[in-house]
N, C-alpha and C positions, 0 to 999 in steps of 0.2 A: 504493500500498499504507499501512497505518496501523502505525506505530512507536510503542513504549513503551519508552523508556531508564530502565534502572535502573543508577545509578552514583553513588557517593558524593561524587565530584568534580563541582561544578557547572561549571567550565571544560571537563570533557570532555563533559557532557550539551550545553553551549552549541555546542561544536566539532561533534558529531554532527548536531545539530539544522540547524546551519547548512550542513553538506555535503549532507544529505538534501534540503534544501530547494533548495540551489544546484546540485545534480546532478538535480533534479526526479525524486528516487525515490520520493517519497511525501509523506506528512504525519506530523509527530510529534504523535501524539494525547494524549501523557501521560508524566510521568518521575517518578521517586522516587529518593531518596538511599540507600534501603536496601530490602533484601528483605522486610523485615517490614512494609512499607508497602503491599505489591502481594499480591492475591490473584486467583483466577480470575473472581470476580464483577466485579471492577474492569476486568480486561482484557476481559470480554465487553461490559461496558457501553461501554467505550472503542472497541470493535470492532476491536482491536489483531490485525494480522496477522503482526507481527514483534516480538519482545522482544529488545533489545539488552542484554546484562547483564554487569557487571563481577564477575569471579570473587572479587575480594577486597573485602569489606564489612566495616565494624565490628561490626555486630551481627547479622545473617544473609547469610551470604556467597553467592555466585552458585550454588555447588553444591547447599546447602542449598535455595536459593530454587527453583532448576531442579526439585529432588526434589518440594517442594511444589507445584509447578504443573504439573508434566509430565502428570499423569493427566487434568485438565480442560482444559489449552490445546490448542486445535485448531492453532493456528500454528507459526512456526519460532523457536526459540532461537538467537540469534548471541552466542558470547562475547566478552567485551573483555577483556584483561589484558596485564600486562607479564610476567608469571610464566609461566615455561616449564616448568613441571615436568610431565613427561610423565603421571605419575600423577594429577594435578587434571585435566589436560586430558581424559585417558582417560575419568575417571570423567564428567566433564560430557557428553563424546560418549555415554557408555552411557546415561545418564540422558534423552537426547533433543536435546541441542544437535547442531547440524550444521555449523556454520561457526564459525571463530574469526578475530577482528581482534587485531592485537598494539599495544600501546602502545610508544612515542608514536605517536599516530594518522597515518596517511598518506591524504590524500584520494583518491589513485588506487586505494589497495588497498581502501579502504572503499566507493569506488563499484563497483569490480570484484565485491566480494562480495555487496553488496547487490543488484547487478543478477542474480546468480546467483540469490540467495534469490527475488528477484521473480519469475524465470523459472520456478523450481520451483514456488511457490505457484500460479501461471497453469496449471502443467501439472496439477497436482493437483485445481485446480478444474474443468479440461477433462475429466479422467478421471472425475470425480465426476458432471459432466453427462452423459457419455457413459451412465455405470452408471444415471442415472435414467432416460434415455431408453430404455435396455435393458429396464429393469423395466417401463415402460409397455407396451412391445410383446409382451413375454413374459407380461404378464399377471400378474407378481409384485406382492403388495399392498406399498404403501410402508410404510416403518418408521414406526409412530406417533410423532408429535412430543409429546415431553414437555413440558409446561409448567411451568417451574421459578421462575415469578413469584411473586406475593403476597408473603406476608408475608418471605421469604427474600430475594427480589430487591430490594424496597423497601429492605431495610436495607442491601443492597450498593449500591445508588444512593445512599442517604444517606451511606454510608461515603466514596464519592467527594466529594460534596459537601462534607462534614465536612472531609475532606483540604485541598480547595481553600479552604475556609475558615479554615485554620490553627488546627484543633481537635483534630487527630487523636491529639495525646498528652494531651490533657485527660481527667480522670475523667469529666466529664460528657458526654463523646462517647459512651460506651457507653449512658448514660440516654437521650439523644437517639435513638440507634438503637433502644433498646425502644420509645420513645415511637412511633416509625415503625412499628414492628411492631404496637404495640397499636392504633393509628389504623388501619392496613391491615385488621386483623381487625375491628374495630367497622365499619368501611364495609362489609365484606362481609357481616357478620351483619345489619346494619340495611338495605343495600340503599339504597332510594329514601327511607327515612325516616332516613337518616343526617344528622345536622348536626354541626358540629365541637363538640366538648365542652369545658366549662370545664376550665382548668388543674387544678384541685382534683380533678377526676374522672381526668384523665389521670394525675396523679402517684400517685393512690390505686390506679388501674388496673396500672400497672407495679410499684409497691410490692407488691400483693398477689400478682403473678405471680412476683416474686422470691422472697418469703417464703413462699407456698404458704398451702392453706386453714387450716392450724392456726394460724396466726400470730395473736397476741392484738392487739387494736385499738390499744394503746399502740405496740406493735412497728409496725405498719403506718404509724401517725402519726409516728414518729421516722423510718423509712425515707422517709417523704414528703419530711419538712424536709431531709434529708440529700441527696435527690435534688434538690431544688429548688435548694439551694445549689450543688451540683455543676453543674448546668445554668447557673445564673447566672456561675458562674465562666467556664465554657466559652464562653459568648456574651460575654463582656467580653473575652475572649482573642481571639475571632473579630472584635470591632469593633476590637480593636488592631492585627490582622493586617491588616484592610481597609482601616483609616486609614493605617497604614504604607505600604501599597502606593500609596495615594493621594498620600502625601507624596513617594515617590520617583518615581512617574510617574503623572500625572493621568490618562493615556489608557491605563493598564493595563487589559486585557481583563477580568480578574477583579474590578477596582476599578468598571469601569463597570457590570458585569452585577449584581454583588452589594449596592454601597454603598446603593442605592435600593430593592431588592427586600426583602433579610433587615433592613434596618434604616430608621429614619427617616433621611434624609441629614441633617438638622439634628444628630443625634446623632454620626454621622460627621464632619461637619465639626468639632463640639465636640472631639470626641478627637483629630483632627489637629492643632489649636490646642493641646490639651494637651501632646501628644507633642512639639510644636515648643517648648515652653515647659515643661521637666521639673520646675519649681518648683511647677505647678499639681497639685492632687489630682486623680487619676482618679477619673471617676464611675463608679457601677456602673449595671446594666442596669435598667429598670423592669419592673413586670409587664407592662404593655402592650406593651413591645417583645418580651418572653419570648413572648406568645401569637402575635404578628405572625411572629417569627422560626420558631416551630414549625409554624405554618400553611402559610408560604412553604416551608419544609424539605419538609414533607408533600406540597405540590403540586409542587415542583421534583423531588422523587424519583419520584413518580407519572408524571411527563411523562417522565423519563429512561427509565422501564421501557418506555415505548411505543415 
């Protein structure tokens, strides 16, 4: 089974991951420190079967997060908390949580509960398989599968990548998501004639979409400049984040995957040296790096959709 952990305590996330792996219960495919960082698109892309969620978190707590995810998430919610309030627990059960793990964590309890969750999921999958077989034999038409990809899903894929790159809180992250939507629409519109546009065309496109048809040229130009600056700041934050991962652990999977794809590795190495020597001035991203970053983000997001 695939697990996604939402808890503001990194030690708890680490302990849960270790228990899940040690007990061979499945694989942890993602984690977040608050409910605001998780949506159904992310869970879909991560192929999560089970969400382990803390009831008390600083920005959006477990109750509100379950409420936001319950309608679209097809897996199971497992609550984690040291709070013993019957009202809170009852509300979580009412919204769709089916199991409860108490803090401090106990490996035996976690193993027992997650094994039950896994069994329940397998039973549900078996029932669905039987139902599909019955539909074939009784001649019932299959329910049409609605494709929800294209613009919406490439932005969800982009959000996952942006989170991995440490930019999720940056203003430019929303601009980058709008850029992905714009590029996807252009690729669909032009088909085989599509070529990657110039940066100026991209920023003009998302500025026009944001301001509407009635916007004046001066307003569009102003928004283009502001958007480009926001993206540059976001890219610099991503570079710092990846360089920091490399300084902490050169074998970090995200560092290995992203340092030479989204950036020129020489720039990453230079940033690592700057971070080691705080007295050096932090350099900004070049235009060429921005274009490469956006191209790679678009390609990676499209790959995730597949």
